[in-house]
TORPA-4810 file (N, C-alpha, C, O; in nm, 3 decimals):
<nodes>
NODE_1_-1.229_-0.685_0.762_-1.251_-0.618_0.634_-1.273_-0.469_0.657_-1.334_-0.429_0.756_M
NODE_2_-1.224_-0.389_0.567_-1.246_-0.245_0.580_-1.389_-0.206_0.548_-1.460_-0.274_0.474_P
NODE_3_-1.429_-0.096_0.606_-1.555_-0.032_0.569_-1.519_0.061_0.455_-1.466_0.170_0.478_D
NODE_4_-1.546_0.020_0.331_-1.503_0.098_0.216_-1.577_0.230_0.200_-1.548_0.306_0.108_F
NODE_5_-1.673_0.259_0.288_-1.735_0.391_0.287_-1.649_0.490_0.365_-1.676_0.610_0.363_S
NODE_6_-1.546_0.441_0.433_-1.454_0.527_0.508_-1.322_0.539_0.432_-1.263_0.437_0.396_R
NODE_7_-1.275_0.661_0.408_-1.152_0.678_0.330_-1.025_0.636_0.403_-0.920_0.624_0.341_P
NODE_8_-1.034_0.615_0.533_-0.913_0.586_0.610_-0.893_0.437_0.637_-0.792_0.399_0.697_D
NODE_9_-0.984_0.351_0.595_-0.970_0.207_0.620_-0.922_0.135_0.494_-0.976_0.154_0.385_Q
NODE_10_-0.820_0.050_0.513_-0.761_-0.021_0.400_-0.736_-0.168_0.434_-0.732_-0.208_0.551_V
NODE_11_-0.721_-0.245_0.330_-0.682_-0.385_0.336_-0.543_-0.392_0.275_-0.519_-0.329_0.172_L
NODE_12_-0.452_-0.467_0.334_-0.318_-0.479_0.277_-0.296_-0.622_0.230_-0.356_-0.716_0.282_V
NODE_13_-0.211_-0.636_0.130_-0.178_-0.770_0.082_-0.088_-0.840_0.183_-0.021_-0.776_0.265_S
NODE_14_-0.087_-0.973_0.175_-0.001_-1.051_0.263_0.144_-1.009_0.244_0.220_-0.999_0.341_W
NODE_15_0.183_-0.983_0.119_0.322_-0.941_0.093_0.353_-0.809_0.163_0.461_-0.794_0.221_R
NODE_16_0.260_-0.714_0.158_0.280_-0.586_0.226_0.297_-0.610_0.376_0.389_-0.557_0.439_W
NODE_17_0.207_-0.690_0.432_0.211_-0.717_0.576_0.341_-0.786_0.616_0.401_-0.751_0.717_A
NODE_18_0.385_-0.884_0.537_0.506_-0.958_0.573_0.632_-0.874_0.556_0.728_-0.892_0.631_S
NODE_19_0.634_-0.783_0.459_0.753_-0.701_0.435_0.763_-0.583_0.531_0.873_-0.536_0.559_E
NODE_20_0.649_-0.536_0.582_0.650_-0.416_0.668_0.620_-0.446_0.814_0.648_-0.364_0.901_T
NODE_21_0.563_-0.563_0.843_0.523_-0.596_0.979_0.391_-0.529_1.019_0.352_-0.533_1.136_G
NODE_22_0.324_-0.469_0.923_0.197_-0.400_0.948_0.083_-0.501_0.938_0.082_-0.587_0.849_V
NODE_23_-0.013_-0.491_1.029_-0.128_-0.581_1.027_-0.252_-0.512_1.080_-0.250_-0.393_1.108_G
NODE_24_-0.359_-0.587_1.094_-0.485_-0.530_1.143_-0.466_-0.454_1.275_-0.401_-0.502_1.369_P
NODE_25_-0.524_-0.335_1.279_-0.513_-0.250_1.397_-0.400_-0.149_1.388_-0.395_-0.055_1.467_G
NODE_26_-0.310_-0.167_1.292_-0.198_-0.073_1.274_-0.239_0.044_1.187_-0.340_0.040_1.117_D
NODE_27_-0.157_0.149_1.192_-0.179_0.267_1.109_-0.062_0.283_1.013_0.051_0.247_1.043_E
NODE_28_-0.093_0.339_0.896_0.009_0.370_0.794_0.000_0.519_0.766_-0.107_0.569_0.729_I
NODE_29_0.111_0.590_0.783_0.115_0.730_0.743_0.142_0.735_0.594_0.244_0.684_0.546_D
NODE_30_0.051_0.796_0.520_0.061_0.798_0.374_0.040_0.940_0.322_0.009_1.032_0.397_A
NODE_31_0.058_0.953_0.193_0.030_1.080_0.125_-0.057_1.049_0.006_-0.027_0.960_-0.073_R
NODE_32_-0.164_1.123_-0.007_-0.257_1.109_-0.119_-0.211_1.202_-0.230_-0.209_1.324_-0.212_L
NODE_33_-0.173_1.146_-0.344_-0.119_1.224_-0.455_-0.228_1.238_-0.561_-0.288_1.139_-0.602_V
NODE_34_-0.253_1.361_-0.603_-0.356_1.386_-0.704_-0.303_1.359_-0.844_-0.183_1.335_-0.863_S
NODE_35_-0.392_1.363_-0.942_-0.351_1.343_-1.081_-0.254_1.451_-1.128_-0.172_1.428_-1.217_D
NODE_36_-0.262_1.570_-1.066_-0.175_1.680_-1.107_-0.035_1.669_-1.047_0.058_1.735_-1.093_E
NODE_37_-0.019_1.586_-0.944_0.111_1.571_-0.878_0.181_1.445_-0.931_0.116_1.345_-0.961_E
NODE_38_0.312_1.452_-0.941_0.390_1.341_-0.993_0.419_1.242_-0.880_0.491_1.275_-0.787_D
NODE_39_0.364_1.120_-0.887_0.387_1.024_-0.780_0.533_0.984_-0.765_0.576_0.942_-0.658_P
NODE_40_0.611_0.997_-0.873_0.754_0.965_-0.865_0.827_1.059_-0.770_0.922_1.018_-0.704_E
NODE_41_0.784_1.185_-0.764_0.850_1.281_-0.675_0.790_1.278_-0.535_0.843_1.342_-0.444_T
NODE_42_0.679_1.206_-0.517_0.611_1.201_-0.387_0.685_1.114_-0.287_0.672_1.134_-0.166_A
NODE_43_0.762_1.017_-0.334_0.831_0.927_-0.243_0.935_1.003_-0.164_1.030_1.057_-0.221_V
NODE_44_0.918_1.007_-0.032_1.012_1.075_0.056_1.002_1.226_0.053_1.087_1.294_0.110_G
NODE_45_0.901_1.279_-0.013_0.889_1.425_-0.024_0.759_1.471_0.042_0.676_1.391_0.084_A
NODE_46_0.744_1.599_0.048_0.624_1.659_0.106_0.522_1.689_-0.003_0.462_1.796_-0.006_E
NODE_47_0.501_1.594_-0.092_0.405_1.608_-0.201_0.279_1.534_-0.160_0.285_1.428_-0.099_V
NODE_48_0.164_1.591_-0.195_0.039_1.525_-0.164_-0.018_1.567_-0.030_0.039_1.649_0.042_G
NODE_49_-0.133_1.508_0.002_-0.204_1.537_0.126_-0.178_1.426_0.227_-0.201_1.309_0.198_T
NODE_50_-0.129_1.462_0.348_-0.104_1.359_0.449_-0.235_1.289_0.488_-0.341_1.351_0.496_P
NODE_51_-0.226_1.159_0.512_-0.343_1.079_0.548_-0.296_0.961_0.632_-0.198_0.895_0.598_L
NODE_52_-0.366_0.935_0.741_-0.339_0.817_0.822_-0.438_0.709_0.782_-0.560_0.728_0.791_T
NODE_53_-0.386_0.595_0.737_-0.469_0.483_0.695_-0.473_0.379_0.807_-0.370_0.351_0.869_L
NODE_54_-0.590_0.324_0.834_-0.608_0.222_0.937_-0.623_0.086_0.870_-0.715_0.064_0.791_H
NODE_55_-0.531_-0.005_0.902_-0.533_-0.139_0.844_-0.637_-0.223_0.918_-0.631_-0.239_1.040_V
NODE_56_-0.733_-0.275_0.843_-0.839_-0.355_0.903_-0.832_-0.502_0.863_-0.907_-0.583_0.917_T
NODE_57_-0.744_-0.536_0.770_-0.733_-0.676_0.730_-0.615_-0.702_0.639_-0.558_-0.609_0.581_G
NODE_58_-0.580_-0.829_0.626_-0.472_-0.874_0.538_-0.532_-0.978_0.443_-0.603_-1.068_0.487_V
NODE_59_-0.502_-0.966_0.315_-0.553_-1.059_0.214_-0.437_-1.130_0.144_-0.335_-1.069_0.114_A
NODE_60_-0.454_-1.258_0.120_-0.359_-1.333_0.039_-0.415_-1.334_-0.102_-0.522_-1.388_-0.128_V
NODE_61_-0.339_-1.273_-0.194_-0.383_-1.262_-0.333_-0.331_-1.381_-0.414_-0.225_-1.436_-0.383_L
NODE_62_-0.404_-1.420_-0.518_-0.359_-1.533_-0.600_-0.218_-1.515_-0.655_-0.141_-1.611_-0.662_P
NODE_63_-0.183_-1.392_-0.693_-0.050_-1.369_-0.750_0.060_-1.368_-0.644_0.178_-1.363_-0.679_D
NODE_64_0.023_-1.373_-0.516_0.124_-1.388_-0.412_0.161_-1.535_-0.393_0.267_-1.567_-0.340_E
NODE_65_0.073_-1.623_-0.436_0.101_-1.766_-0.430_0.183_-1.807_-0.552_0.284_-1.876_-0.539_I
NODE_66_0.139_-1.764_-0.671_0.211_-1.788_-0.795_0.220_-1.654_-0.869_0.126_-1.617_-0.940_V
NODE_67_0.332_-1.581_-0.853_0.345_-1.451_-0.920_0.339_-1.465_-1.072_0.405_-1.550_-1.131_P
NODE_68_0.258_-1.378_-1.136_0.245_-1.379_-1.281_0.357_-1.299_-1.346_0.409_-1.337_-1.451_F
NODE_69_0.394_-1.189_-1.284_0.504_-1.105_-1.333_0.549_-1.016_-1.217_0.493_-1.022_-1.108_D
NODE_70_0.649_-0.933_-1.242_0.704_-0.849_-1.136_0.601_-0.754_-1.078_0.594_-0.736_-0.956_L
NODE_71_0.520_-0.691_-1.164_0.421_-0.594_-1.117_0.318_-0.658_-1.024_0.283_-0.599_-0.922_L
NODE_72_0.270_-0.776_-1.058_0.167_-0.839_-0.975_0.223_-0.895_-0.845_0.146_-0.931_-0.756_T
NODE_73_0.354_-0.902_-0.832_0.412_-0.954_-0.709_0.449_-0.843_-0.611_0.506_-0.871_-0.505_S
NODE_74_0.417_-0.719_-0.644_0.450_-0.607_-0.555_0.352_-0.598_-0.439_0.235_-0.636_-0.453_L
NODE_75_0.398_-0.548_-0.322_0.307_-0.527_-0.209_0.197_-0.429_-0.248_0.220_-0.336_-0.325_P
NODE_76_0.075_-0.451_-0.194_-0.040_-0.373_-0.236_-0.125_-0.330_-0.117_-0.141_-0.405_-0.020_T
NODE_77_-0.180_-0.207_-0.125_-0.277_-0.158_-0.028_-0.406_-0.134_-0.105_-0.404_-0.074_-0.213_I
NODE_78_-0.518_-0.181_-0.049_-0.648_-0.164_-0.115_-0.735_-0.068_-0.035_-0.763_-0.090_0.083_F
NODE_79_-0.776_0.039_-0.101_-0.872_0.133_-0.042_-1.001_0.124_-0.122_-1.004_0.067_-0.231_G
NODE_80_-1.106_0.179_-0.067_-1.235_0.171_-0.133_-1.275_0.298_-0.206_-1.193_0.388_-0.224_G
NODE_81_-1.400_0.304_-0.246_-1.451_0.420_-0.319_-1.436_0.552_-0.243_-1.411_0.656_-0.304_P
NODE_82_-1.450_0.548_-0.112_-1.438_0.672_-0.033_-1.296_0.728_-0.042_-1.277_0.850_-0.045_A
NODE_83_-1.196_0.641_-0.045_-1.057_0.687_-0.060_-1.035_0.745_-0.198_-0.966_0.846_-0.213_L
NODE_84_-1.093_0.681_-0.301_-1.081_0.734_-0.438_-1.147_0.871_-0.449_-1.093_0.961_-0.513_A
NODE_85_-1.264_0.887_-0.387_-1.331_1.018_-0.391_-1.248_1.123_-0.320_-1.240_1.237_-0.366_R
NODE_86_-1.187_1.087_-0.209_-1.103_1.182_-0.135_-0.981_1.222_-0.219_-0.940_1.338_-0.217_R
NODE_87_-0.926_1.129_-0.292_-0.811_1.159_-0.377_-0.849_1.258_-0.486_-0.772_1.349_-0.516_R
NODE_88_-0.967_1.241_-0.545_-1.011_1.332_-0.651_-1.049_1.469_-0.595_-1.056_1.567_-0.669_R
NODE_89_-1.073_1.474_-0.467_-1.109_1.602_-0.404_-1.251_1.626_-0.413_-1.299_1.729_-0.365_G
</nodes>
């Protein structure tokens, strides 16, 4: 489990882990996009603040067993309050 007081530790969904091969102990290079930046333009661009996330666990979510709709079946990364505070600046 991640230490949610640390902004760099995350939990990934089983779907994320299975689609990317990422698991506990791995790192994810990410970009933190603020409310003022458009997340649609952040994909593949130099938008946002670079951040290395450390995967500390994989969770199987109920909607990965029985998907409710397309949105709930998407791969997911979970960060804690420290990551949210870092995003807000």
